[in-house]
Structure formats: structure tokens, C-alpha cells
C-alpha positions in Angstrom: 0.0 0.0 0.0 1.4 3.4 -0.9 1.3 5.9 1.9 1.6 9.6 2.0 3.4 10.9 5.1 3.4 14.6 6.0 5.2 16.7 8.6 3.3 20.0 9.2 1.5 19.3 5.9 4.8 19.0 3.9 6.6 16.0 2.5 10.0 15.6 4.0 10.4 19.2 5.0 13.8 20.8 5.7 14.6 23.1 8.6 11.2 23.3 10.4 11.0 25.8 13.3 8.8 23.9 15.7 9.9 21.3 18.3 6.4 19.8 18.3 5.4 19.2 14.6 2.2 17.7 13.5 2.6 14.4 11.7 -0.2 13.1 9.5 -0.6 10.1 7.1 -2.9 9.1 4.3 -3.4 5.7 2.7 -4.9 4.7 -0.6 -8.3 5.9 -1.9 -10.3 3.7 0.4 -8.4 5.2 3.4 -6.8 3.4 6.3 -9.0 1.2 8.4 -7.2 2.4 11.5 -8.3 1.7 15.1 -5.0 2.4 16.7 -1.6 3.7 15.7 2.1 3.7 16.7 4.7 6.3 15.7 8.4 5.7 15.9 11.2 8.3 15.4 14.8 7.9 14.5 17.6 10.5 14.8 20.4 9.8 12.3 19.2 6.2 12.0 19.2 5.6 15.8 15.8 5.0 17.5 15.0 8.0 19.6 11.3 8.0 20.5 8.3 5.7 20.4 4.7 6.7 21.0 3.5 3.2 21.9 0.1 2.1 20.8 -2.5 5.0 20.7 -6.1 4.0 20.7 -7.4 6.4 18.0 -8.6 6.4 14.5 -7.2 9.9 13.9 -4.3 10.0 11.4 -2.9 13.2 12.9 -0.6 13.4 15.8 1.2 16.3 17.5 4.7 15.0 18.2 5.8 15.2 21.8 9.3 14.0 21.4 12.3 16.1 22.6 13.6 17.3 19.3 16.9 19.1 18.8 17.6 22.2 16.6 19.3 21.6 13.3 18.9 17.8 13.3 17.6 15.2 10.9 14.9 12.7 11.8 13.0 9.9 10.1 9.7 8.5 11.2 7.3 5.7 10.5 3.7 5.0 11.5 2.1 1.5 12.1 -1.6 1.2 12.2 -3.8 -1.5 13.7 -6.9 -2.3 11.7 -10.3 -3.5 13.0 -9.4 -7.2 12.4 -6.2 -6.8 14.5 -3.9 -6.8 11.5 -1.0 -4.4 11.6 0.5 -2.5 8.7 3.5 -0.1 8.6 4.2 2.8 6.3 7.4 3.5 4.5 9.8 5.9 6.4 9.6 9.6 5.9 12.0 12.3 7.0 12.2 15.9 8.2 14.8 18.1 9.7 14.7 20.8 12.3 16.3 24.2 11.8 16.2 27.3 14.0 13.3 27.0 16.4 10.9 29.9 16.4 12.3 32.8 18.4 15.8 31.3 18.1 18.9 33.3 17.1 20.0 33.5 13.5 23.7 33.8 12.7 22.8 36.2 10.0 21.5 39.8 9.6 19.2 41.5 7.2 21.3 43.4 4.6 20.5 46.0 1.9 22.3 48.2 -0.6 21.2 46.6 -3.9 18.8 44.1 -5.4 21.6 41.5 -6.2 23.5 40.2 -3.1 26.3 37.7 -3.3 28.8 35.9 -1.0 31.7 33.7 -1.9 32.1 30.6 0.3 35.1 28.3 0.4 34.3 24.7 1.2 37.0 22.2 2.3 36.1 18.6 2.7 33.1 16.4 2.0 29.6 17.8 2.7 27.2 15.7 4.8 24.4 18.2 4.7 23.8 21.8 3.6 20.6 23.9 4.2 20.0 27.4 3.0 17.5 29.5 5.1 16.5 32.8 3.4 13.9 35.4 3.0 13.6 39.0 1.8 11.4 42.1 1.7 9.5 42.4 -0.5 10.2 39.5 -2.9 13.3 37.2 -2.9 14.9 34.5 -5.0 18.0 32.5 -3.9 20.8 31.2 -6.1 23.7 28.8 -5.5 26.5 28.6 -8.0 24.4 30.2 -10.7 21.4 28.0 -10.3 18.0 29.0 -8.9 17.1 27.4 -5.5 13.7 25.8 -5.8 10.7 26.6 -8.0 8.9 29.0 -5.7 7.9 32.5 -7.0 6.6 35.7 -5.4 8.3 34.6 -2.1 7.9 35.3 0.8 4.2 35.3 1.6 2.2 38.5 2.3 2.1 38.9 6.0 1.7 41.7 8.6 5.4 42.6 8.2 5.8 44.4 11.5 4.7 41.2 13.2 5.8 38.3 11.0 8.1 37.6 8.0 8.2 34.1 6.6 11.3 32.3 5.5 12.0 29.0 3.8 14.8 26.4 4.1 16.1 24.4 1.1 18.5 21.5 0.9 21.3 22.7 -1.3 23.9 20.0 -0.7 23.7 18.8 -4.3 24.3 22.4 -5.6 27.6 22.9 -3.7 31.1 21.6 -4.4 34.5 21.6 -2.9 36.4 24.8 -3.4 34.9 28.2 -4.2 31.1 28.6 -4.2 28.8 31.5 -4.4 25.4 32.0 -2.7 23.2 34.9 -3.7 19.8 36.7 -3.4 17.8 38.6 -6.0 15.4 41.1 -4.4 12.3 42.9 -5.8 9.9 45.4 -4.4 6.1 45.2 -4.0 5.8 49.0 -4.4 8.0 51.6 -6.1 9.4 53.9 -3.4 9.6 56.8 -5.8 6.1 56.5 -7.0 3.8 59.3 -6.1 1.1 58.0 -3.8 -2.4 58.4 -5.1 -5.9 57.1 -4.5 -4.9 53.4 -4.9 -2.4 53.7 -2.0 -5.2 52.8 0.4 -4.7 49.3 -0.9 -0.9 49.3 -0.9 -0.8 48.8 2.8 -1.3 45.1 2.2 2.2 45.0 0.6 5.7 45.7 1.7 6.6 49.4 1.0 10.1 49.7 2.4 13.6 49.3 0.9 14.5 45.9 -0.4 16.5 43.7 2.0 17.3 40.1 2.5 18.6 37.6 5.0 20.4 34.3 4.2 22.0 31.6 6.3 23.9 28.6 5.0 24.3 25.7 7.6 27.0 23.2 6.5 27.7 19.9 8.2 30.8 18.0 7.0 31.3 14.3 6.9 33.8 14.6 9.8 31.1 16.1 11.9 32.3 19.7 11.9 29.8 22.5 11.2 30.1 25.9 9.5 27.6 28.7 9.3 27.7 31.4 6.6 25.3 34.3 7.3 24.5 37.5 5.4 26.4 40.4 6.9 28.2 43.6 5.8 30.9 41.5 4.0 28.4 40.6 1.3 28.7 42.3 -2.1 25.8 44.2 -3.7 24.7 45.5 -7.1 21.6 46.3 -9.0 19.6 43.8 -11.0 18.2 44.3 -14.5 14.8 44.8 -12.8 14.5 48.6 -12.7 11.0 48.8 -11.4 8.5 46.3 -9.8 5.1 46.8 -8.4 2.3 44.4 -7.6 -0.3 46.5 -9.3 1.7 48.2 -12.0 4.0 45.5 -13.4 7.8 45.0 -13.8 10.4 46.8 -16.0 13.4 44.7 -17.0 16.3 46.1 -18.9 18.2 43.1 -20.4 21.2 45.4 -21.2 21.9 45.6 -17.5 22.2 41.8 -17.0 25.4 40.5 -15.4 25.8 37.0 -16.7 27.2 34.6 -14.1 26.8 37.0 -11.3 26.3 34.2 -8.8 29.2 32.0 -9.9 32.7 31.8 -8.7 34.1 32.8 -12.1 32.3 36.2 -12.1 34.4 39.3 -11.5 32.5 41.2 -8.8 35.3 43.7 -8.1 33.1 46.6 -9.1 30.3 45.7 -6.7 29.7 47.5 -3.5 29.3 46.4 0.1 26.1 45.6 1.9 24.7 47.5 4.8 23.2 45.7 7.8 19.6 46.9 8.4 16.6 46.1 10.5 13.4 44.6 9.0 11.3 46.0 11.8 9.6 42.7 12.4 9.0 40.8 15.6 9.2 37.2 14.3 10.9 35.3 11.6 8.6 32.3 11.0 9.1 29.2 8.9 6.7 29.1 5.9 4.5 26.0 6.1 2.1 27.3 3.4 2.3 25.7 0.0 4.5 28.0 -2.2 3.3 30.2 -5.0 4.4 28.5 -8.2 3.8 28.4 -11.9 1.3 25.6 -12.0 0.1 25.5 -15.6 1.1 26.8 -19.1 -1.7 28.1 -21.2 -1.5 28.4 -25.0 -2.5 31.5 -26.9 -5.9 30.9 -28.7 -5.8 33.8 -31.1 -3.4 36.5 -32.2 -4.6 39.7 -33.9 -2.6 42.7 -35.2 -3.9 46.2 -34.9 -1.9 49.4 -35.6 1.4 47.6 -35.0 0.3 46.0 -31.7 -0.5 42.4 -31.1 -3.6 41.4 -29.2 -3.6 37.9 -27.7 -6.5 35.9 -26.4 -5.7 33.0 -24.0 -9.4 31.9 -23.9 -9.1 31.8 -20.1 -9.1 34.4 -17.3 -6.3 33.6 -14.9 -3.6 35.1 -12.6 0.0 35.1 -13.6 2.0 36.5 -16.5 3.3 35.5 -19.9 6.6 34.2 -21.1 7.7 35.9 -24.3 10.3 35.0 -26.9 11.6 37.9 -29.2 14.5 38.8 -31.4 14.9 42.5 -31.7 17.8 45.1 -31.7 19.4 46.3 -28.5 17.4 49.0 -26.8 14.0 48.0 -28.4 11.3 48.5 -25.7 8.5 45.9 -25.6 5.4 46.8 -23.6 3.0 44.1 -22.4 -0.4 45.2 -21.2 -2.8 42.9 -19.4 -6.6 43.0 -19.2 -9.8 41.0 -18.7 -11.8 42.4 -21.6 -11.5 44.1 -25.0 -12.9 47.3 -26.4 -15.1 47.1 -29.4 -12.1 47.9 -31.6 -10.4 44.8 -30.4 -7.7 46.5 -28.1 -7.3 45.6 -24.5 -9.6 47.4 -22.0 -7.9 48.1 -18.7 -10.5 50.5 -17.3 -11.8 48.1 -14.7 -8.2 47.8 -13.3 -8.7 51.4 -12.1 -5.3 52.8 -11.2 -3.3 49.6 -11.7 -1.1 50.0 -14.8 -0.7 46.2 -15.2 2.1 46.7 -17.8 5.4 44.9 -18.0 8.2 46.5 -20.0 11.2 44.6 -21.4 14.2 46.3 -23.1 16.1 44.0 -25.4 19.8 43.4 -25.2 19.9 42.5 -28.9 22.1 39.5 -29.2 19.7 37.0 -30.7 16.5 35.3 -29.5 15.6 36.5 -26.0 13.2 35.1 -23.4 11.4 37.2 -20.8 8.9 36.5 -18.0 8.5 38.7 -15.0 9.6 37.7 -11.5 8.2 40.3 -9.0 4.6 41.1 -10.1 1.5 39.3 -11.3 -1.6 40.1 -13.2 -5.2 38.9 -13.7 -6.0 38.7 -17.3 -7.4 36.9 -20.3 -6.1 39.3 -23.0 -2.6 40.8 -23.6 -1.6 43.7 -25.9 2.0 43.8 -26.9 3.7 46.7 -28.6 7.2 47.2 -29.8 7.6 43.9 -31.7 8.4 43.6 -35.4 6.6 40.3 -35.6 4.9 37.8 -33.3 3.3 34.3 -33.6 1.3 32.3 -31.1 4.3 30.1 -30.5 6.3 33.0 -29.2 4.1 33.5 -26.1 2.9 31.2 -23.3 0.6 32.0 -20.5 1.8 31.1 -17.1 -0.8 30.5 -14.4 0.6 31.5 -11.0 -0.9 31.0 -7.6 -0.4 29.2 -4.2 0.0 25.6 -5.1 -2.7 24.2 -3.0 -3.5 20.5 -3.9 -6.7 19.9 -5.8 -8.7 17.3 -3.9 -12.1 17.1 -5.7 -13.9 17.0 -9.0 -17.5 17.4 -10.2 -19.3 16.8 -13.4 -22.9 16.4 -14.6 -25.1 16.2 -17.7 -25.8 20.0 -17.5 -22.8 21.3 -19.5 -23.5 24.9 -18.2 -23.1 23.6 -14.7 -19.8 22.0 -15.7 -18.6 25.3 -17.1 -19.7 27.2 -14.0 -17.8 24.7 -11.8 -14.7 25.0 -13.9 -15.0 28.8 -13.8 -15.3 28.6 -10.0 -12.2 26.4 -9.7 -10.2 28.9 -11.9 -11.5 31.8 -9.8 -10.4 30.2 -6.5 -6.9 29.3 -8.0 -6.5 32.8 -9.3 -7.1 34.3 -5.9 -4.8 32.2 -3.8 -1.6 34.3 -3.4 -0.4 33.4 0.1 -3.7 35.0 1.2 -7.2 34.6 -0.1 -7.6 37.7 -2.3 -10.8 39.3 -3.4 -9.5 39.9 -7.0 -6.3 39.3 -8.9 -6.2 42.2 -11.4 -7.1 45.7 -10.2 -5.5 48.0 -7.7 -6.8 46.1 -4.6 -6.0 42.3 -4.2 -6.8 42.3 -0.5 -7.3 39.5 2.0 -10.9 40.7 2.8 -12.3 38.5 5.5 -15.9 38.4 4.1 -15.0 37.4 0.6 -12.8 34.6 1.8 -15.4 33.5 4.4 -18.4 33.1 2.0 -16.3 31.2 -0.5 -14.4 29.0 2.0 -16.8 26.1 1.9 -16.3 25.7 -1.9 -12.6 26.2 -1.2 -12.2 23.3 1.2 -14.4 21.1 -0.9 -12.0 21.4 -3.8 -8.5 22.2 -2.4 -6.3 21.1 0.5 -6.4 24.5 2.3 -5.4 23.4 5.8 -2.0 25.2 5.9 -3.1 28.0 3.6 -5.8 28.9 6.0 -3.7 28.3 9.1 -1.2 30.9 7.8 -4.0 33.4 7.0 -5.5 32.9 10.5 -2.0 33.9 11.8 -2.2 37.1 9.8 -5.6 37.8 11.3 -4.3 37.2 14.8 -1.4 39.5 14.1 -3.8 42.3 13.3 -6.0 41.8 16.3 -6.0 44.9 18.6 -5.5 44.7 22.4 -9.3 45.4 22.8 -10.1 42.3 20.8 -11.3 44.1 17.6 -10.4 42.6 14.2 -9.5 44.0 10.8 -11.5 43.8 7.6 -8.6 42.3 5.8 -6.2 39.6 7.0 -3.0 41.2 5.9 -2.8 43.8 7.2 -5.6 45.4 9.3 -8.3 47.7 8.1 -9.6 49.6 11.1 -13.2 50.3 10.0 -15.5 49.2 12.8 -17.9 47.0 10.9 -18.9 43.4 11.9 -20.3 42.2 8.5 -16.9 42.2 6.8 -15.3 40.3 9.6 -17.5 37.2 9.3 -14.7 35.4 7.3 -12.8 34.5 10.4 -15.4 32.3 12.0 -16.9 31.1 8.7 -13.6 30.0 7.2 -12.5 28.2 10.5 -15.8 26.4 10.6 -15.6 25.3 7.0 -12.0 24.0 7.6 -13.0 22.1 10.7 -16.2 20.5 9.4 -14.5 19.2 6.2 -11.2 18.2 7.7 -11.7 17.6 11.4 -8.7 19.9 12.1 -9.1 20.4 15.9 -5.6 22.0 16.2 -6.5 25.0 14.1 -9.7 25.5 16.1 -7.7 25.5 19.3 -5.1 27.9 17.8 -7.8 30.4 17.0 -10.3 29.9 19.8 -8.6 32.4 22.2 -8.6 35.2 19.6 -12.2 34.5 18.7 -13.2 34.6 22.4 -11.5 37.9 22.7 -13.3 39.2 19.7 -16.7 38.0 21.0 -16.0 39.9 24.3 -15.2 43.0 22.3 -18.3 42.7 20.1 -20.6 42.1 23.1 -19.2 45.3 24.7 -20.2 47.3 21.7 -23.9 46.2 21.6 -26.6 48.8 22.3 -29.9 47.4 23.7 -28.5 43.9 23.0 -27.9 44.5 19.2 -25.2 45.6 16.9 -26.1 49.3 16.5 -24.2 50.2 13.3 -22.6 48.6 10.3 -21.2 50.3 7.2 -21.7 47.4 4.9 -24.7 45.4 3.8 -25.3 42.4 1.5 -22.7 43.7 -0.9 -23.8 44.3 -4.5 -27.2 42.8 -4.0 -30.0 43.4 -6.5 -32.4 44.5 -3.8 -31.6 46.6 -0.7 -31.9 44.9 2.7 -31.7 46.3 6.2 -28.0 46.3 7.0 -28.5 46.0 10.7 -30.7 42.9 10.2 -27.9 41.5 8.0 -25.2 42.3 10.6 -27.1 40.9 13.6 -28.0 37.8 11.6 -24.4 37.2 11.0 -23.7 37.8 14.7 -26.1 34.9 15.5 -24.2 32.8 13.0 -21.0 33.9 14.8 -22.5 32.5 18.0 -23.5 29.3 16.2 -19.8 28.9 15.3 -18.5 29.8 18.7 -20.8 27.1 20.3 -19.2 24.6 17.9 -15.7 25.8 18.7 -16.4 25.7 22.5 -17.5 22.1 22.1 -14.4 21.2 20.2 -12.2 23.0 22.8 -14.1 21.3 25.7 -14.8 24.8 27.2 -18.0 24.2 29.1 -18.0 27.7 30.6 -17.6 29.3 27.2 -20.3 27.0 25.7 -22.8 28.1 28.4 -22.0 31.8 27.9 -22.3 31.6 24.1 -25.6 29.7 24.2 -27.0 32.3 26.7 -25.8 35.3 24.6 -27.1 33.8 21.4 -30.5 33.3 22.9 -30.6 36.9 24.1 -29.5 38.2 20.7 -32.2 36.1 18.9 -34.9 37.5 21.3 -33.8 41.0 20.6 -33.7 40.5 16.9 -37.3 39.1 16.8 -38.4 42.0 18.9 -36.7 44.6 16.6 -36.8 43.2 13.1 -39.8 41.0 12.6 -42.0 43.2 10.4 -45.6 43.8 9.6 -46.8 46.2 6.9 -50.4 46.8 5.9 -49.2 48.3 2.5 -47.4 45.1 1.6 -49.0 42.1 -0.1 -46.9 40.1 2.4 -48.6 41.5 5.4 -46.3 39.9 7.9 -43.8 37.0 8.0 -40.7 39.0 6.9 -37.8 40.7 8.6 -37.1 44.3 8.0 -39.2 47.4 7.3 -41.6 48.3 4.5 -38.7 49.9 2.7 -36.3 47.0 3.1 -38.3 43.9 2.4 -35.7 41.6 0.8 -35.1 37.9 0.5 -31.7 37.9 2.3 -33.1 38.6 5.9 -35.7 35.8 5.6 -33.1 33.3 4.3 -30.6 34.2 7.1 -33.3 34.2 9.8 -34.4 30.7 8.8 -30.9 29.3 8.1 -29.4 30.6 11.4 -32.3 29.6 13.6 -33.6 33.1 14.4 -37.2 32.5 13.5 -39.4 31.1 16.3 -40.8 27.7 15.4 -44.4 29.0 15.2 -43.5 31.5 12.6 -41.2 29.4 10.4 -43.9 28.3 7.9 -45.0 31.9 7.4 -41.5 33.2 6.9 -40.7 30.4 4.6 -43.8 31.2 2.5 -42.7 34.8 2.3 -39.2 33.9 1.2 -40.6 31.6 -1.6 -43.0 34.4 -2.7 -40.1 36.9 -2.9 -38.0 34.5 -5.0 -40.6 33.1 -7.3 -43.4 35.7 -7.6 -42.2 39.2 -6.7 -40.1 39.8 -9.8 -42.1 37.8 -12.2 -39.6 34.9 -12.5 -37.2 33.0 -10.3 -34.0 35.0 -9.9 -31.3 35.9 -7.5 -32.1 39.1 -5.5 -29.1 38.6 -3.2 -25.5 39.9 -3.3 -22.1 38.3 -2.8 -22.5 37.8 1.0 -25.9 36.0 1.2 -26.4 34.2 -2.1 -24.8 31.1 -0.8 -26.8 31.3 2.4 -30.0 31.6 0.3 -29.4 28.3 -1.6 -28.4 26.6 1.6 -31.6 27.7 3.2 -33.7 26.5 0.3 -31.9 23.1 0.3 -32.2 22.6 4.1 -35.9 23.3 3.9 -36.7 21.0 1.0 -36.7 23.6 -1.8 -33.8 22.4 -3.9 -36.0 22.8 -7.0 -36.1 26.5 -6.4 -32.3 26.6 -5.8 -31.8 24.6 -9.0 -33.9 27.1 -11.0 -31.9 30.0 -9.6 -28.6 28.4 -10.5 -29.8 27.2 -14.0 -31.3 30.6 -14.9 -29.9 31.9 -18.2 -30.9 35.6 -18.1 -29.6 38.3 -15.8 -29.0 38.0 -12.9 -27.4 34.6 -13.0 -24.2 32.6 -13.4 -25.2 31.5 -16.9 -25.6 35.1 -17.8 -21.9 35.5 -17.1 -21.1 32.5 -19.3 -23.2 34.0 -22.1 -20.8 37.0 -22.0 -17.7 34.9 -22.3 -16.9 34.5 -18.6 -14.4 31.8 -17.7 -14.2 32.9 -14.1 -16.8 34.2 -11.7 -17.6 38.0 -11.6 -17.8 40.3 -8.7 -21.2 41.6 -9.9 -24.2 40.1 -11.5 -24.1 42.8 -14.1 -21.8 42.8 -17.2 -19.7 45.9 -16.7 -16.4 46.8 -18.2 -15.8 50.5 -17.3 -13.8 52.2 -14.6 -15.8 50.9 -11.7 -15.8 48.1 -9.2 -16.3 45.2 -11.6 -13.8 42.5 -11.2 -14.2 39.6 -13.7 -12.3 37.2 -11.4 -13.8 37.3 -8.0 -14.3 34.4 -5.6 -17.2 35.5 -3.4 -20.0 34.1 -5.6 -18.2 30.7 -5.6 -20.2 30.2 -2.4 -22.9 28.9 -4.8 -20.6 26.1 -6.0 -20.9 24.1 -2.8 -24.5 23.3 -3.8 -23.2 21.1 -6.6 -21.6 18.8 -4.0 -24.1 19.1 -1.2 -27.4 19.0 -3.0 -26.9 17.8 -6.5 -24.5 14.9 -5.4 -26.0 14.5 -2.0 -23.2 15.3 0.5 -25.6 17.1 2.8 -23.5 16.9 6.0 -20.1 15.8 7.1 -19.3 15.8 10.8 -15.9 15.0 12.4 -16.1 12.7 15.4 -13.9 12.7 18.5 -12.5 9.3 17.7 -10.9 10.5 14.5 -13.6 9.2 12.2 -16.4 11.1 10.4 -20.1 10.7 9.7 -22.0 11.8 6.6 -25.6 12.3 5.7 -26.4 11.7 2.0 -29.5 12.8 0.0 -29.1 13.7 -3.7 -31.4 16.1 -5.5 -32.4 14.7 -8.9 -33.6 17.4 -11.3 -36.2 16.3 -13.9 -34.1 17.6 -16.8 -30.8 16.2 -15.8 -29.5 12.7 -16.4 -26.5 12.3 -14.1 -24.2 14.0 -11.6 -21.1 12.9 -9.7 -18.2 13.9 -7.5 -15.0 12.7 -6.0 -13.7 14.3 -2.8 -10.5 13.3 -1.1 -10.9 14.0 2.6 -8.6 13.6 5.5 -10.4 10.2 6.1 -10.2 9.0 2.5 -12.0 9.5 -0.8 -15.8 10.0 -1.0 -17.3 9.1 -4.3 -21.0 10.0 -5.0 -22.7 9.5 -8.4 -26.2 9.1 -9.7 -27.6 8.3 -13.1 -31.1 7.9 -14.5 -31.8 4.6 -16.3 -35.3 4.0 -17.7 -37.0 6.3 -15.2 -35.0 4.7 -12.4 -32.3 6.4 -10.4 -29.1 4.5 -9.6 -27.1 6.1 -6.8 -23.5 5.0 -6.2 -22.0 5.7 -2.8 -18.4 4.8 -2.1 -17.0 5.7 1.4 -13.6 5.1 2.9 -12.9 3.0 6.0 -13.2 5.8 8.5 -16.4 7.3 7.3 -19.8 5.9 8.1 -23.1 7.4 7.0 -26.8 7.5 6.3 -28.5 7.7 2.9 -31.9 9.4 2.9 -34.1 7.9 0.2 -37.1 9.5 -1.5 -39.9 9.6 1.0 -37.6 10.1 3.9 -36.5 6.5 4.6 -33.0 6.4 6.1 -30.5 3.6 5.4 -27.1 3.2 7.0 -24.2 2.9 4.5 -20.9 1.3 5.3 -17.4 1.7 3.9 -16.8 0.5 0.4 -19.1 0.6 -2.7 -22.9 0.8 -2.2 -25.6 1.1 -4.9 -29.1 2.3 -4.2 -31.9 2.3 -6.8 -35.4 3.8 -6.8 -38.1 4.8 -9.2 -37.8 8.5 -10.3 -40.6 10.6 -9.0 -40.3 14.4 -9.5 -42.4 15.1 -6.4 -40.2 13.0 -4.2 -36.8 13.9 -5.6 
């Protein structure tokens, strides 16, 4: 059996900074039928620790061995199955580096964007690890070769609190004699640029002078150790990158290249000396998040020439850049402009990028065919306009998709091809907006880690990607921005101080999504204290038991809702989440407090917001006022348990009337914050047919309307807008609707982690009359769940395949519940529209 063994979510990591790493293991598709486990640890081949047998089905374990700094370890897990049979994994490895808070034998240095140091090595190398980072971006080189495939490193963080670094095994890149290690640095923001309106968003990025830190730890075969750290003895120069900006692009003058600058043969006598500097940060922290990488190459679909410029269509909106091959004379300037849409004349429209210039500039060196792709910027685009070339073919350009390399863990397909296109668009949207933080957009002068955008799309995210360490890192950013009074920011990196609750919902929503779909108790515990502190702060701001003010509403909704009803409804959901987290944490006192405060809040909401209006055809049964009768408040009140039981039928009737009758057809009236809640509410109350019609609608406002206008990613707005406004064409918030494909259409209604390390699922597929099949695969922490249904001669065949550590219940038409066990199960029934 092939196992996958991970240490802190990484395969065989080097130089981790924790003495208590989390080990985890995965078996084949059907999972591991584990009832107990045993973990053994070796230090340099010598047994050093043994957990003994642990009576748990959980395949995660927080190591409690006494680990040493800068030491290599190997480990193995043995599991005991239900029949008593034992099975052992292969061995995996990890090494420790400098533990968090430990002392580096290196300093941050500055003075140029190329940094180098010659290193003389005598003897045979046993191990060599290079620890490095930079501000803003950084690449490391050894003997002229790039170290690793990571790009746009390090991660966006709250820089005054945390800067992430990485450690790479470079033993194979070194040799006896003279060696050179080097760093190339790049800025997020041009220091000489005049600050303008967009600068409000620049605070998420590093805006100081470029600097780097690097430490080479060598161990020789004779046991001796040497450390080479960055200091004032390093040499510095300027790279060919003369300008770099996250929003505006990169300028590269190939005439300034210094070939071989990081090799021993290079003459660096004209280089200057580095200056030691301070990064102004509290903590250097090891980067456990999957790196940003080039994950896919995309071919050009069409090339058109207009007035000497070349306009390229890649047929897909994505985040990244292009790789260009050109042969021009020295000094020829090539300008590469990126955009999501075209003007009517066929040129690239950049109006919706607002102030972002989104333009890369390459100046040719002129000695034959040259290749260029940027290093220290990225763009969101489908179209590219290139000027300055004498000729261009499609083979001269390749699109490079760039994002955090989170592993894809699911797939979905069905007989409705538009649903398949919507699903693919959502996956591309999520990928495009994973750049060490979950961003709201990837193209304009914003690209922030807004909490709300990330929160509402988080369920679709964890259903499709392994986001455990991606979200853990982002939660650290949020904690880094929490104020002493407990208040939280609007965006995770760094803080936005506006005092509004609605846009901070992403913290509890994302943590809940991660826990429910992965069983990650550790991350709940890591964040529970910060969330308790935030609850205390929020409770202290209430007036008459309610949130008294909120700037935001259901953002970009078709109809206007009462913003205080929206805010307080989300506050009820916050308490729903805190009750769950208190149960996970075993905090009985907190559990009792949150239950009490939730009940008080619900009572106040029903007293304040339950409406009655003689002038309305609804009469009563809605939440809000005569001026703010919208679907979102009813959906939230029903979904979050605000509506008293005796009023639920009436409120449900009002919601259905609003969705199906008030506008003359079934259509979305909601915005980016509550559309997902709306379809969840409909599904939970037996109205999947209405949710299906909302999602399958072709005209505005709908997802299919986006497809009809050429969308390959999900938009920010329901409207098709291309002007200089807030209208991103690659925006993850409405990906919240994609969870319905898994939960309703395929039937994964509920997944619940259990304390013993297993999970339980509840399955009930919705079978639309005009669809023939639907199916999904979802690799969970417990194994792969496969659900698939197909119609055959007016009968439905439902395939359910569960891994060993998941048990479940299938709800058949008519409400009959049947237990389902691990392995492959097939259920069949006569199709009846009324019972589907």
C-alpha cells in the first residue's frame, strides 16, 4: 500500500522551526481502516522515540518527542486495523532548523537588489541547508542555479509582526572549493512612485527598501559545522529589474544583465558592500504554506494585429503572467499590457483595473533570440496587448498560471454542461485568488485579503482544495492584526480599522468550514482564544442587545436589505460557530456563555426586526421594514435559527413568494454575501428545485448570464460591466454557490468529524427532472468519498463509495434512512419528481 506521510503538511520538509510538529498520514483511496496507531522516530538512524500504541482512528498526531535544533529525523507509522492486522508505512524524513524565536547567525542586509557571497568549502559535505527570505520578494541562487521553483516569495504577512522564511536542501548544488550564494530582491511597491488614490490598498504590501537575510548551515562528513550568514561582508549590485510593483508591473532592462553574477568565475570587483539593516519585524517564522508556483502553461488561442500592436486571447481568465520570446535590436522597448476584456475595436480594455497599470516593460539586449517573463509582479487577465515587436506568432508566447500551489482534492461533473462550465470557472477563480492570502480579486489595484470574501467562498474552497495550511497561515495574519481590545481587521494582511462586523465574518466562517470538512481540531484550538477575545469586544459594543451600526450590507445585492438585520443575523451565526468551537475545545463555561448570549440576541432580533406592513402584499412574515423587504433577511433568519418555530412556515412562504413571484420569475435578488446562504436555506428546507432554477437561470441576474458574456471565471457583480468601476471579472465571493453542486446535486448534505478520528456523513441527492447524471470525488482527511447518480429508464441508480473511517446515512425519496458502510454501495429507486 502506498502511503503519504506529512510533517506539518509537507513531504520531507527541511529546517522546520517547531519542536512539536504535527505528523499526518494518508493511505490509498479507500483510506486506512485504523483503530490504533504507533509512531516511531529515529535520529540519524538511531531509535530516539516511540509513542507506543495509541487507541485512536485519527491520522494526525502532535509530536511530543524532545527534538533538537538543526537535526535530521526519520519516522514511521504503524496502524492496527479492525481485524487486528498491523500495517506499517514507509519511512519519511524531516529536519529541524532554528526553532521559532531562536537566534540567527545572519543579519538583514540591503544596498542593492543583487546580493552575493563567496564561500570556500574544504572537505566532503554531509548536509547543507539554506535559510532565506527577503522584503518584498526574494529569490535565492547557488553557483548560478536558482534554488527551488517558488515564485513571489515570501508570503504576504503583517510585516511588522511576521516575516516568513524558507529552508532548502542545497547540498547537491555545492562543491569543494569556491562557491557563491546569492539573493535577488524585488519590491512590491516603487518607493519613488507618487502616492495616489490606490495607495489605500498598498498597505497590504511591503513598501520599504528591499532587503534580505540568508544563512547557510553546513555539516561536513567529519562532523564539523560551519555557518555562513548574510552580513556587511556581502557584495551588492543592481539587478536588471529597474521597477517592480504588484499593481503596475515590472520593468526589465536586459542590457543591465550581469551573466554569471552568482558564480565563482564572475568578476565582482566593481560591486559595493552591503549594509546591515533592521526589518522592523517581531518574528521570523518558517513558511508551512504551499508555495506560490507556476502551476500551468496556457497556450494562446488567437493573435490579432492592430496598428502595430499584437492582441492575444488566451481563452481563459487567470492570474499570472506571460513568457515571451523575441528577437529585436538592442534597446528595443517591448510593452506588455494585461486586461480582462476588450474594447469594441479589439484592443485591451484596462478600465476596470482602475489605477493599476498592469504593464510589463522589457528592453532588449539585442544578441539573438531572448526570453522574458516577470519575477516580481503578477496580473489577472485573459487578454494581452504587446507593442514594440516587429513580428509575433502564437508560438512566441505562453501564458503562465501563478498561484499558491494548494493541492486539488475534488472534481465534479454532470449532464448539465453549463453547470460544468460554471464549476470550472469557480475552480479557476479560486486558484487565481490564492496568493499566500485569499484575495478578493487578482487584477485591479486592490487584491486584499478581505475576510468576508474569503469566508463566504471558504466552503467551496475546502471542498476542492487542501487548504489546511493555507488557512492556518491566513489565520495567523488575522491574529497578528487583532488589537488589544479584541477588535479585528476587515482584511487579514494587514488590518483595516473600519469598525464593521459584517466584513469580519470570514474568520469564523472559514475556520468552521475548515473544521467540518477536515476535522482539524488543532486549528480551532489555535484560534479559539482570539475569537473569544473578539466575542468579548463585540458584546461590549452592543446597544440594547444588538449591533447598532454597520457600514456594509449584503454587498452588491439586487435588492436593498436592512444592513442591521444582516449584521445581527451574521452575529447569530458567529455564536453558532462559537458554540461549535467551544464544544471542540471542551470549554463548558464558554459554551454556556455563548448559548446564553445567542438566545438573548435572537430574542432582541425578533423584537426589533420581525416586520408587519399593511401596505405590503406580504402583510407579515418578513424581517425588516416596508422599505427593506428583501429575501436575504428571511433566508438568514431561517438558516441561522432566528425564526421562532411557530413563525417558520409563514417566513418560509414569504421567502418563496419573494423568490418566485415578486419579480415575475425565479431570480437571485441577493449579493455576494448572502447568495450562498440563500441556496443553503432552500436546500435545508426541501426547496432544492427553487435553488436549482436560480442556478440554472440563463438571463440576468445569473451565473449562466456570465457564461453568455464569455466568462471563464466568476464575476464580482451580477451585471456585465467593463468600465472604470468596481467590476472584477475574477472574484471568488459568488463561488459560495458552488458548494450546492456537492451538497445538493450529489447529496453530500452533511459531514461531521467525530472525536475518535472518524467522520459521519448524511447523503441525499437532489435529482432534477431535466438532468441525467451528476457525480463527485472528494479526497478528505479520512479517504475519498465518491458519489454518483444516473437515471436509467426512469430509475435512479445512486453509487456511494465511502472510505474505511467514514460511516453514513442515505436518505431515500420519501424520507427513509438507510445506513451505509465503507466500500461501494448502490441504491436504486423509481424516479418521481415530487419525491426527488
